[in-house]
N, CA, C and O of each residue as an XYZ file, in Angstrom:
788
protein
N       1.275     30.120     14.470
C       1.746     29.314     13.340
C       1.289     27.866     13.477
O       0.870     27.239     12.503
N       1.378     27.331     14.729
C       0.946     25.947     14.971
C      -0.540     25.807     14.667
O      -0.971     24.823     14.066
N      -1.330     26.814     15.094
C      -2.766     26.782     14.851
C      -3.052     26.808     13.342
O      -3.969     26.138     12.868
N      -2.249     27.597     12.582
C      -2.399     27.685     11.135
C      -2.112     26.333     10.481
O      -2.840     25.901      9.587
N      -1.034     25.662     10.938
C      -0.688     24.341     10.387
C      -1.771     23.317     10.699
O      -2.103     22.483      9.856
N      -2.322     23.380     11.910
C      -3.401     22.456     12.286
C      -4.616     22.656     11.395
O      -5.256     21.695     10.968
N      -4.926     23.926     11.121
C      -6.066     24.221     10.254
C      -5.828     23.683      8.850
O      -6.733     23.121      8.234
N      -4.594     23.858      8.340
C      -4.255     23.335      7.014
C      -4.356     21.812      6.986
O      -4.844     21.238      6.012
N      -3.897     21.161      8.048
C      -3.962     19.702      8.115
C      -5.404     19.228      8.093
O      -5.733     18.260      7.407
N      -6.269     19.910      8.846
C      -7.689     19.537      8.853
C      -8.322     19.726      7.484
O      -9.128     18.903      7.049
N      -7.957     20.811      6.801
C      -8.481     21.034      5.452
C      -8.025     19.937      4.502
O      -8.796     19.483      3.656
N      -6.771     19.510      4.641
C      -6.239     18.456      3.778
C      -6.974     17.141      4.009
O      -7.290     16.426      3.058
N      -7.247     16.822      5.282
C      -7.972     15.589      5.606
C      -9.378     15.660      5.031
O      -9.855     14.687      4.447
N     -10.046     16.795      5.187
C     -11.404     16.950      4.668
C     -11.425     16.821      3.153
O     -12.331     16.208      2.588
N     -10.417     17.405      2.492
C     -10.348     17.320      1.033
C     -10.161     15.881      0.585
O     -10.774     15.450     -0.392
N      -9.318     15.133      1.290
C      -9.086     13.728      0.945
C     -10.359     12.914      1.136
O     -10.665     12.039      0.326
N     -11.093     13.195      2.191
C     -12.326     12.441      2.463
C     -13.359     12.673      1.371
O     -14.203     11.815      1.113
N     -13.290     13.833      0.732
C     -14.278     14.147     -0.303
C     -13.919     13.546     -1.659
O     -14.750     13.514     -2.566
N     -12.676     13.069     -1.797
C     -12.251     12.505     -3.074
C     -12.933     11.181     -3.336
O     -13.227     10.438     -2.399
N     -13.194     10.870     -4.621
C     -13.764      9.557     -4.930
C     -12.781      8.453     -4.625
O     -11.573      8.683     -4.575
N     -13.301      7.238     -4.419
C     -12.426      6.113     -4.160
C     -11.579      5.853     -5.383
O     -12.080      5.908     -6.507
N     -10.305      5.570     -5.186
C      -9.450      5.275     -6.323
C      -9.450      3.775     -6.566
O      -9.570      2.995     -5.621
N      -9.316      3.359     -7.828
C      -9.204      1.928     -8.091
C      -7.929      1.378     -7.472
O      -6.938      2.096     -7.344
N      -7.950      0.107     -7.086
C      -6.765     -0.518     -6.513
C      -5.678     -0.602     -7.569
O      -5.962     -0.837     -8.743
N      -4.425     -0.410     -7.150
C      -3.288     -0.543     -8.060
C      -3.098     -2.007     -8.418
O      -3.617     -2.895     -7.742
N      -2.346     -2.250     -9.491
C      -2.093     -3.629     -9.931
C      -1.505     -4.437     -8.781
O      -0.566     -3.996     -8.120
N      -2.056     -5.605     -8.550
C      -1.561     -6.474     -7.481
C      -2.104     -6.131     -6.103
O      -1.861     -6.861     -5.142
N      -2.833     -5.033     -5.998
C      -3.386     -4.596     -4.712
C      -4.862     -4.969     -4.664
O      -5.580     -4.796     -5.648
N      -5.313     -5.476     -3.532
C      -6.719     -5.842     -3.376
C      -7.446     -4.738     -2.624
O      -7.063     -4.367     -1.514
N      -8.498     -4.221     -3.242
C      -9.287     -3.170     -2.591
C     -10.197     -3.803     -1.543
O     -10.829     -4.829     -1.795
N     -10.257     -3.185     -0.372
C     -11.123     -3.693      0.692
C     -12.575     -3.347      0.387
O     -12.853     -2.317     -0.226
N     -13.506     -4.208      0.816
C     -14.930     -3.875      0.633
C     -15.277     -2.572      1.346
O     -14.725     -2.261      2.402
N     -16.180     -1.833      0.766
C     -16.685     -0.606      1.373
C     -18.037     -0.940      1.997
O     -18.941     -1.426      1.317
N     -18.166     -0.676      3.289
C     -19.402     -1.002      4.008
C     -20.315      0.222      4.035
O     -19.901      1.316      4.418
N     -21.557      0.016      3.624
C     -22.572      1.075      3.642
C     -23.821      0.524      4.323
O     -24.226     -0.611      4.071
N     -24.420      1.327      5.178
C     -25.660      0.938      5.851
C     -26.820      1.795      5.361
O     -26.732      3.021      5.302
N     -27.904      1.119      5.013
C     -29.160      1.788      4.688
C     -30.094      1.603      5.875
O     -30.532      0.488      6.154
N     -30.396      2.678      6.568
C     -31.358      2.629      7.671
C     -32.734      2.942      7.096
O     -33.001      4.077      6.700
N     -33.604      1.938      7.050
C     -34.951      2.144      6.505
C     -35.977      2.091      7.634
O     -35.655      1.701      8.756
N     -37.199      2.481      7.334
C     -38.259      2.404      8.332
C     -38.759      0.970      8.525
O     -39.653      0.729      9.335
N     -38.189      0.028      7.787
C     -38.505     -1.389      7.969
C     -37.378     -2.097      8.723
O     -37.602     -3.147      9.324
N     -36.171     -1.531      8.696
C     -35.016     -2.131      9.358
C     -33.732     -1.739      8.642
O     -33.739     -0.966      7.684
N     -32.639     -2.292      9.131
C     -31.310     -1.924      8.646
C     -30.807     -2.932      7.612
O     -30.932     -4.143      7.798
N     -30.234     -2.412      6.513
C     -29.605     -3.237      5.481
C     -28.147     -2.814      5.385
O     -27.850     -1.651      5.111
N     -27.236     -3.757      5.610
C     -25.808     -3.460      5.532
C     -25.248     -4.078      4.255
O     -25.459     -5.257      3.968
N     -24.530     -3.251      3.499
C     -23.977     -3.657      2.209
C     -22.456     -3.700      2.257
O     -21.831     -2.868      2.915
N     -21.859     -4.662      1.566
C     -20.416     -4.684      1.325
C     -20.234     -4.443     -0.168
O     -20.601     -5.287     -0.985
N     -19.668     -3.292     -0.524
C     -19.473     -2.927     -1.919
C     -18.086     -3.369     -2.389
O     -17.146     -3.437     -1.597
N     -17.971     -3.666     -3.674
C     -16.751     -4.248     -4.236
C     -16.035     -3.264     -5.164
O     -16.285     -3.263     -6.370
N     -15.138     -2.418     -4.613
C     -14.433     -1.452     -5.452
C     -13.382     -2.096     -6.351
O     -12.896     -1.467     -7.291
N     -13.033     -3.342     -6.065
C     -12.088     -4.059     -6.923
C     -12.723     -4.390     -8.275
O     -12.105     -4.204     -9.323
N     -13.958     -4.882     -8.236
C     -14.634     -5.325     -9.462
C     -15.437     -4.214    -10.137
O     -15.623     -4.233    -11.353
N     -15.912     -3.247     -9.350
C     -16.755     -2.172     -9.912
C     -16.322     -0.822     -9.352
O     -17.089     -0.177     -8.637
N     -15.105     -0.386     -9.667
C     -14.564      0.827     -9.028
C     -15.357      2.101     -9.290
O     -15.591      2.880     -8.366
N     -15.775      2.325    -10.531
C     -16.508      3.560    -10.842
C     -17.898      3.539    -10.208
O     -18.373      4.550     -9.691
N     -18.535      2.383    -10.254
C     -19.882      2.270     -9.706
C     -19.874      2.471     -8.199
O     -20.730      3.170     -7.657
N     -18.902      1.855     -7.515
C     -18.793      2.013     -6.060
C     -18.488      3.465     -5.710
O     -19.098      4.026     -4.799
N     -17.548      4.077     -6.428
C     -17.217      5.483     -6.155
C     -18.435      6.373     -6.344
O     -18.656      7.293     -5.556
N     -19.224      6.113     -7.373
C     -20.438      6.883     -7.640
C     -21.440      6.721     -6.500
O     -21.972      7.710     -5.996
N     -21.701      5.476     -6.093
C     -22.665      5.200     -5.029
C     -22.222      5.856     -3.717
O     -23.026      6.470     -3.016
N     -20.930      5.717     -3.398
C     -20.398      6.302     -2.160
C     -20.511      7.826     -2.194
O     -20.788      8.453     -1.171
N     -20.300      8.414     -3.356
C     -20.450      9.867     -3.484
C     -21.871     10.294     -3.115
O     -22.063     11.265     -2.384
N     -22.857      9.566     -3.624
C     -24.253      9.872     -3.281
C     -24.509      9.664     -1.782
O     -25.219     10.450     -1.155
N     -23.932      8.612     -1.219
C     -24.092      8.351      0.222
C     -23.509      9.509      1.029
O     -24.157     10.024      1.941
N     -22.290      9.913      0.693
C     -21.631     10.998      1.434
C     -22.383     12.318      1.304
O     -22.382     13.135      2.224
N     -23.020     12.517      0.159
C     -23.776     13.757     -0.061
C     -25.130     13.758      0.652
O     -25.816     14.780      0.669
N     -25.521     12.620      1.240
C     -26.828     12.533      1.888
C     -27.975     12.407      0.898
O     -29.134     12.620      1.253
N     -27.653     12.059     -0.344
C     -28.655     12.003     -1.406
C     -29.782     11.019     -1.106
O     -30.948     11.304     -1.376
N     -29.430      9.856     -0.544
C     -30.434      8.808     -0.356
C     -31.359      9.052      0.828
O     -32.404      8.411      0.939
N     -30.991      9.964      1.706
C     -31.818     10.238      2.884
C     -33.192     10.746      2.446
O     -33.296     11.762      1.760
N     -34.238     10.031      2.847
C     -35.597     10.435      2.502
C     -36.107      9.877      1.183
O     -37.239     10.155      0.789
N     -35.274      9.086      0.491
C     -35.770      8.445     -0.728
C     -36.491      7.149     -0.357
O     -36.392      6.667      0.772
N     -37.213      6.601     -1.323
C     -38.033      5.417     -1.057
C     -37.645      4.261     -1.976
O     -36.970      4.448     -2.989
N     -38.086      3.069     -1.598
C     -38.101      1.940     -2.521
C     -39.414      2.053     -3.281
O     -40.481      1.780     -2.733
N     -39.333      2.453     -4.539
C     -40.531      2.786     -5.315
C     -40.976      1.654     -6.238
O     -42.048      1.732     -6.838
N     -40.178      0.623     -6.353
C     -40.518     -0.499     -7.247
C     -40.178     -1.796     -6.515
O     -39.008     -2.124     -6.322
N     -41.194     -2.510     -6.119
C     -41.020     -3.728     -5.324
C     -41.767     -4.857     -6.021
O     -42.990     -4.824     -6.156
N     -41.007     -5.859     -6.461
C     -41.599     -6.977     -7.201
C     -41.188     -8.282     -6.519
O     -40.039     -8.705     -6.646
N     -42.116     -8.929     -5.792
C     -41.787    -10.202     -5.131
C     -41.261    -11.221     -6.146
O     -41.749    -11.306     -7.273
N     -40.264    -11.983     -5.725
C     -39.678    -12.972     -6.610
C     -38.752    -12.379     -7.652
O     -38.335    -13.068     -8.583
N     -38.426    -11.098     -7.498
C     -37.537    -10.445     -8.461
C     -36.558     -9.513     -7.752
O     -35.407     -9.887     -7.524
N     -37.001     -8.294     -7.397
C     -36.073     -7.339     -6.775
C     -36.841     -6.184     -6.137
O     -38.042     -6.022     -6.353
N     -36.113     -5.377     -5.337
C     -36.636     -4.124     -4.801
C     -35.729     -3.001     -5.309
O     -34.504     -3.120     -5.276
N     -36.339     -1.917     -5.778
C     -35.572     -0.822     -6.392
C     -35.845      0.482     -5.665
O     -36.982      0.762     -5.283
N     -34.813      1.269     -5.476
C     -34.971      2.551     -4.796
C     -33.867      3.523     -5.149
O     -33.058      3.296     -6.049
N     -33.865      4.635     -4.388
C     -32.791      5.605     -4.515
C     -33.029      6.729     -5.491
O     -32.087      7.442     -5.835
N     -34.284      6.923     -5.963
C     -34.487      7.977     -6.939
C     -35.612      8.941     -6.645
O     -35.645     10.050     -7.179
N     -36.554      8.514     -5.777
C     -37.761      9.320     -5.536
C     -37.978      9.548     -4.044
O     -37.600      8.725     -3.209
N     -38.596     10.685     -3.731
C     -38.983     10.979     -2.360
C     -40.386     10.413     -2.108
O     -41.023      9.892     -3.024
N     -40.862     10.517     -0.862
C     -42.178      9.961     -0.493
C     -43.323     10.533     -1.321
O     -44.317      9.849     -1.565
N     -43.185     11.789     -1.754
C     -44.249     12.388     -2.568
C     -44.056     12.101     -4.061
O     -44.692     12.719     -4.915
N     -43.157     11.143     -4.355
C     -42.885     10.671     -5.715
C     -42.248     11.727     -6.605
O     -42.417     11.720     -7.824
N     -41.506     12.639     -5.967
C     -40.699     13.600     -6.713
C     -39.359     12.959     -7.036
O     -38.680     12.432     -6.154
N     -38.985     13.009     -8.319
C     -37.687     12.442     -8.707
C     -36.585     13.412     -8.332
O     -36.674     14.605     -8.624
N     -35.526     12.895     -7.676
C     -34.426     13.749     -7.250
C     -33.449     13.970     -8.407
O     -33.173     13.046     -9.172
N     -32.926     15.189     -8.535
C     -31.926     15.443     -9.577
C     -30.617     14.713     -9.239
O     -30.221     14.625     -8.077
N     -29.966     14.201    -10.268
C     -28.750     13.403    -10.070
C     -27.562     14.043    -10.785
O     -27.696     15.015    -11.527
N     -26.406     13.460    -10.529
C     -25.215     13.825    -11.295
C     -25.261     13.095    -12.641
O     -26.211     12.366    -12.924
N     -24.252     13.292    -13.451
C     -24.189     12.654    -14.770
C     -24.144     11.133    -14.641
O     -23.662     10.609    -13.636
N     -24.645     10.422    -15.656
C     -24.591      8.960    -15.637
C     -23.148      8.449    -15.652
O     -22.217      9.170    -16.012
N     -22.995      7.194    -15.253
C     -21.668      6.564    -15.228
C     -21.605      5.452    -16.270
O     -22.638      4.915    -16.671
N     -20.387      5.106    -16.713
C     -20.244      4.007    -17.676
C     -20.590      2.665    -17.011
O     -20.333      2.464    -15.824
N     -21.159      1.778    -17.776
C     -21.543      0.464    -17.262
C     -20.301     -0.367    -16.939
O     -19.294     -0.285    -17.642
N     -20.375     -1.164    -15.875
C     -19.284     -2.065    -15.469
C     -19.819     -3.480    -15.247
O     -19.362     -4.188    -14.349
N     -20.777     -3.881    -16.059
C     -21.437     -5.176    -15.847
C     -20.565     -6.376    -16.161
O     -20.814     -7.468    -15.650
N     -19.544     -6.195    -16.993
C     -18.652     -7.299    -17.371
C     -17.513     -7.421    -16.359
O     -16.337     -7.346    -16.714
N     -17.889     -7.612    -15.087
C     -16.885     -7.615    -14.013
C     -16.825     -8.942    -13.251
O     -16.095     -9.069    -12.268
N     -17.591     -9.917    -13.709
C     -17.570    -11.235    -13.065
C     -18.573    -11.396    -11.940
O     -18.820    -12.515    -11.488
N     -19.162    -10.288    -11.475
C     -20.161    -10.379    -10.409
C     -21.520    -10.710    -11.018
O     -21.859    -10.224    -12.097
N     -22.288    -11.532    -10.329
C     -23.567    -12.021    -10.835
C     -24.734    -11.449    -10.037
O     -24.594    -11.108     -8.862
N     -25.889    -11.353    -10.699
C     -27.119    -10.895    -10.050
C     -27.733    -12.044     -9.248
O     -28.747    -12.623     -9.639
N     -27.107    -12.353     -8.137
C     -27.559    -13.417     -7.241
C     -28.418    -12.824     -6.136
O     -28.416    -11.612     -5.921
N     -29.151    -13.682     -5.436
C     -29.957    -13.228     -4.295
C     -29.078    -12.428     -3.327
O     -27.997    -12.873     -2.941
N     -29.558    -11.250     -2.947
C     -28.855    -10.432     -1.966
C     -27.796     -9.518     -2.540
O     -27.132     -8.805     -1.788
N     -27.616     -9.516     -3.860
C     -26.643     -8.587     -4.447
C     -27.325     -7.262     -4.771
O     -28.541     -7.195     -4.950
N     -26.510     -6.207     -4.843
C     -27.004     -4.880     -5.206
C     -26.439     -4.524     -6.575
O     -25.262     -4.759     -6.850
N     -27.282     -3.959     -7.425
C     -26.891     -3.597     -8.791
C     -27.473     -2.234     -9.137
O     -28.403     -1.758     -8.487
N     -26.914     -1.616    -10.166
C     -27.406     -0.314    -10.607
C     -28.585     -0.469    -11.552
O     -28.566     -1.287    -12.471
N     -29.614      0.338    -11.304
C     -30.732      0.424    -12.240
C     -30.326      1.368    -13.372
O     -29.477      2.240    -13.191
N     -30.942      1.183    -14.534
C     -30.638      2.024    -15.684
C     -31.808      1.982    -16.656
O     -32.759      1.226    -16.459
N     -31.735      2.789    -17.695
C     -32.717      2.741    -18.769
C     -32.210      1.755    -19.830
O     -31.305      0.965    -19.561
N     -32.786      1.802    -21.021
C     -32.316      0.934    -22.098
C     -30.917      1.332    -22.577
O     -30.239      0.547    -23.241
N     -30.491      2.539    -22.242
C     -29.119      2.966    -22.528
C     -28.204      2.344    -21.477
O     -28.366      2.616    -20.288
N     -27.236      1.506    -21.895
C     -26.391      0.825    -20.895
C     -25.565      1.766    -20.025
O     -25.166      1.399    -18.920
N     -25.306      2.970    -20.513
C     -24.491      3.928    -19.764
C     -25.340      5.037    -19.151
O     -24.956      6.207    -19.166
N     -26.496      4.659    -18.614
C     -27.429      5.664    -18.077
C     -27.599      5.603    -16.567
O     -28.386      6.373    -16.016
N     -26.883      4.708    -15.872
C     -27.054      4.586    -14.415
C     -26.601      5.857    -13.708
O     -25.560      6.429    -14.031
N     -27.402      6.285    -12.740
C     -27.036      7.451    -11.925
C     -27.066      7.079    -10.445
O     -26.046      6.682     -9.881
N     -28.235      7.208     -9.815
C     -28.338      6.962     -8.371
C     -29.199      5.760     -8.010
O     -29.001      5.158     -6.954
N     -30.161      5.396     -8.875
C     -31.075      4.309     -8.515
C     -30.372      2.957     -8.554
O     -29.511      2.699     -9.395
N     -30.769      2.109     -7.618
C     -30.174      0.785     -7.469
C     -31.276     -0.221     -7.179
O     -32.411      0.151     -6.880
N     -30.930     -1.492     -7.271
C     -31.876     -2.528     -6.858
C     -31.139     -3.642     -6.131
O     -29.944     -3.860     -6.332
N     -31.887     -4.342     -5.280
C     -31.361     -5.500     -4.557
C     -32.120     -6.719     -5.050
O     -33.349     -6.762     -4.998
N     -31.383     -7.701     -5.524
C     -31.988     -8.929     -6.047
C     -32.545     -9.773     -4.904
O     -31.847    -10.063     -3.932
N     -33.810    -10.161     -5.036
C     -34.452    -11.008     -4.026
C     -34.177    -12.481     -4.312
O     -34.139    -13.306     -3.399
N     -33.986    -12.800     -5.586
C     -33.666    -14.158     -6.024
C     -32.501    -14.062     -7.004
O     -32.094    -12.964     -7.382
N     -31.967    -15.205     -7.412
C     -30.956    -15.220     -8.468
C     -31.632    -14.794     -9.769
O     -32.608    -15.409    -10.196
N     -31.113    -13.745    -10.394
C     -31.672    -13.229    -11.645
C     -30.617    -13.316    -12.744
O     -30.075    -12.304    -13.188
N     -30.342    -14.535    -13.169
C     -29.288    -14.772    -14.143
C     -29.466    -14.029    -15.448
O     -28.483    -13.702    -16.113
N     -30.712    -13.754    -15.830
C     -30.945    -13.062    -17.101
C     -30.468    -11.608    -17.074
O     -30.377    -10.967    -18.121
N     -30.161    -11.080    -15.871
C     -29.630     -9.720    -15.760
C     -28.102     -9.678    -15.829
O     -27.515     -8.601    -15.928
N     -27.460    -10.842    -15.779
C     -25.998    -10.886    -15.821
C     -25.474    -10.488    -17.195
O     -26.169    -10.633    -18.200
N     -24.235     -9.982    -17.229
C     -23.580     -9.704    -18.504
C     -23.485    -10.997    -19.312
O     -23.109    -12.019    -18.738
N     -23.805    -11.015    -20.619
C     -24.219     -9.884    -21.450
C     -25.719     -9.610    -21.424
O     -26.189     -8.688    -22.090
N     -26.462    -10.383    -20.678
C     -27.896    -10.139    -20.562
C     -28.632    -10.329    -21.872
O     -28.135    -10.973    -22.796
N     -29.811     -9.765    -21.935
C     -30.636     -9.890    -23.137
C     -30.379     -8.761    -24.129
O     -30.867     -8.789    -25.259
N     -29.606     -7.766    -23.690
C     -29.348     -6.607    -24.556
C     -27.871     -6.428    -24.885
O     -27.472     -5.418    -25.464
N     -27.053     -7.429    -24.505
C     -25.619     -7.329    -24.766
C     -24.830     -6.661    -23.654
O     -23.608     -6.542    -23.747
N     -25.517     -6.221    -22.595
C     -24.839     -5.492    -21.517
C     -25.130     -6.038    -20.124
O     -24.213     -6.170    -19.313
N     -26.369     -6.350    -19.836
C     -26.721     -6.762    -18.482
C     -26.709     -5.581    -17.523
O     -26.710     -4.422    -17.938
N     -26.697     -5.901    -16.217
C     -26.766     -4.874    -15.174
C     -25.587     -5.019    -14.222
O     -25.210     -6.130    -13.849
N     -25.012     -3.889    -13.833
C     -23.793     -3.871    -13.023
C     -24.063     -4.211    -11.566
O     -24.704     -3.446    -10.846
N     -23.568     -5.366    -11.142
C     -23.558     -5.725     -9.720
C     -22.317     -5.094     -9.101
O     -21.233     -5.152     -9.680
N     -22.478     -4.487     -7.914
C     -21.328     -3.832     -7.292
C     -21.207     -4.109     -5.799
O     -20.427     -3.452     -5.109
N     -21.967     -5.068     -5.296
C     -21.864     -5.416     -3.883
C     -22.947     -6.401     -3.489
O     -23.668     -6.935     -4.332
N     -23.046     -6.631     -2.166
C     -24.030     -7.593     -1.671
C     -24.463     -7.211     -0.262
O     -23.772     -6.485      0.453
N     -25.620     -7.721      0.108
C     -26.131     -7.526      1.465
C     -25.392     -8.482      2.400
O     -25.367     -9.689      2.158
N     -24.792     -7.952      3.462
C     -24.112     -8.818      4.438
C     -24.883     -8.899      5.750
O     -24.577     -9.732      6.603
N     -25.872     -8.041      5.910
C     -26.752     -8.096      7.075
C     -28.060     -7.407      6.698
O     -28.058     -6.345      6.076
N     -29.183     -8.028      7.085
C     -30.472     -7.407      6.808
C     -31.194     -7.987      5.610
O     -32.101     -7.354      5.069
N     -30.805     -9.187      5.184
C     -31.516     -9.796      4.059
C     -32.978    -10.071      4.426
O     -33.854    -10.060      3.562
N     -33.229    -10.317      5.714
C     -34.606    -10.472      6.182
C     -35.407     -9.193      6.008
O     -36.606     -9.239      5.732
N     -34.743     -8.044      6.171
C     -35.391     -6.747      5.952
C     -35.767     -6.612      4.477
O     -36.861     -6.158      4.141
N     -34.840     -7.015      3.603
C     -35.114     -6.990      2.156
C     -36.346     -7.840      1.850
O     -37.220     -7.425      1.088
N     -36.410     -9.027      2.445
C     -37.562     -9.912      2.217
C     -38.858     -9.301      2.751
O     -39.915     -9.461      2.142
N     -38.781     -8.599      3.894
C     -39.975     -7.951      4.436
C     -40.465     -6.832      3.509
O     -41.666     -6.649      3.310
N     -39.506     -6.091      2.950
C     -39.882     -5.038      1.993
C     -40.553     -5.668      0.776
O     -41.555     -5.160      0.274
N     -39.986     -6.784      0.308
C     -40.536     -7.456     -0.876
C     -41.946     -7.974     -0.641
O     -42.705     -8.166     -1.591
N     -42.298     -8.200      0.613
C     -43.622     -8.758      0.941
C     -44.691     -7.687      1.152
O     -45.864     -8.015      1.330
N     -44.302     -6.415      1.134
C     -45.272     -5.340      1.341
C     -46.187     -5.237      0.123
O     -45.696     -5.200     -1.006
N     -47.502     -5.190      0.325
C     -48.427     -5.051     -0.814
C     -48.105     -3.798     -1.626
O     -47.687     -2.775     -1.083
N     -48.309     -3.902     -2.931
C     -48.017     -2.777     -3.816
C     -49.269     -2.317     -4.547
O     -50.295     -2.998     -4.571
N     -49.145     -1.144     -5.137
C     -50.239     -0.549     -5.899
C     -49.646      0.146     -7.112
O     -48.426      0.237     -7.247
N     -50.502      0.633     -7.992
C     -50.030      1.458     -9.111
C     -50.535      2.875     -8.891
O     -51.587      3.094     -8.290
N     -49.767      3.825     -9.389
C     -50.160      5.224     -9.202
C     -49.728      6.043    -10.407
O     -48.575      5.979    -10.833
N     -50.646      6.799    -10.944
C     -50.391      7.723    -12.054
C     -49.822      7.042    -13.297
O     -49.280      7.718    -14.171
N     -49.936      5.731    -13.388
C     -49.420      5.031    -14.558
C     -47.917      4.870    -14.564
O     -47.395      3.951    -15.196
N     -47.209      5.752    -13.869
C     -45.744      5.709    -13.873
C     -45.193      4.719    -12.854
O     -44.080      4.219    -13.015
N     -45.955      4.434    -11.816
C     -45.497      3.549    -10.741
C     -46.414      2.339    -10.683
O     -47.548      2.428    -10.214
N     -45.915      1.209    -11.164
C     -46.725     -0.002    -11.250
C     -46.570     -0.914    -10.028
O     -47.456     -1.722     -9.749
N     -45.484     -0.798     -9.316
C     -45.185     -1.702     -8.196
C     -44.764     -0.906     -6.968
O     -43.756     -1.203     -6.326
N     -45.555      0.103     -6.661
C     -45.257      1.026     -5.563
C     -45.805      0.472     -4.256
O     -46.999      0.186     -4.166
N     -44.943      0.313     -3.220
C     -45.467     -0.157     -1.932
C     -46.604      0.730     -1.425
O     -46.493      1.956     -1.431
N     -47.692      0.106     -0.988
C     -48.836      0.870     -0.495
C     -48.498      1.585      0.810
O     -49.086      2.619      1.126
N     -47.550      1.034      1.566
C     -46.984      1.717      2.734
C     -45.563      2.118      2.358
O     -44.745      1.243      2.077
N     -45.239      3.417      2.343
C     -43.913      3.835      1.875
C     -42.767      3.174      2.650
O     -42.795      3.083      3.877
N     -41.772      2.721      1.908
C     -40.545      2.174      2.494
C     -39.474      3.234      2.289
O     -39.011      3.457      1.170
N     -39.083      3.887      3.384
C     -38.219      5.063      3.319
C     -36.803      4.728      3.773
O     -36.601      4.065      4.790
N     -35.827      5.199      2.998
C     -34.436      5.158      3.454
C     -34.241      6.394      4.333
O     -34.113      7.514      3.837
N     -34.221      6.169      5.641
C     -34.129      7.295      6.580
C     -32.714      7.866      6.635
O     -32.516      9.052      6.902
N     -31.729      6.992      6.374
C     -30.349      7.442      6.325
C     -29.530      6.406      5.573
O     -29.868      5.223      5.566
N     -28.464      6.851      4.948
C     -27.483      5.973      4.310
C     -26.119      6.515      4.680
O     -25.839      7.696      4.473
N     -25.269      5.661      5.226
C     -23.966      6.140      5.692
C     -22.913      5.050      5.566
O     -23.229      3.864      5.480
N     -21.662      5.477      5.558
C     -20.548      4.539      5.520
C     -20.415      3.862      6.877
O     -20.674      4.477      7.911
N     -20.012      2.594      6.874
C     -19.869      1.830      8.112
C     -21.142      1.085      8.437
O     -22.150      1.219      7.743
N     -21.091      0.295      9.501
C     -22.263     -0.540      9.836
C     -22.825     -0.230     11.213
O     -23.494     -1.074     11.809
N     -22.562      0.991     11.740
C     -23.127      1.313     13.063
C     -24.442      2.046     12.938
O     -25.054      2.393     13.948
């Protein structure tokens, strides 16, 4: 019976770990969620803000927990602007994603140097897994932006900004017309995990 209860307890813990992050209750401050991107250029540590962007953070963490980002690349690198990744493998195959999430760009967070934001199409509610890290302050991406929506910032780099700058300095090329700013040497996310170890 004790062994049965222990097994049930472990199942309950596992089920809780798989649940999405819940938004903080009124008056409660949500703690930053730390995520590490281990790339072949170096480590980037992010502090995500579930208080200001609860759905976006929960979505990103879900992809991290699923191992989705492992083996994806930074496929769009533009010096003086941003680096974008999280959607394609080294052979430029686009990974299938879950459904898009609603935009949360009107949250007070700005597209400043070192912040992370969700990439999207012209549809404001089209963000799935791809993200970008701002290399400089990009005020024109802030809510309401040029299209009435802007881009959702949901965290910032707290360690490894030098790695971001090194990625931004890698020469780029175009390929197949679809990739205009593709690093000539692939920049691979070897792992993405919660915590900073």
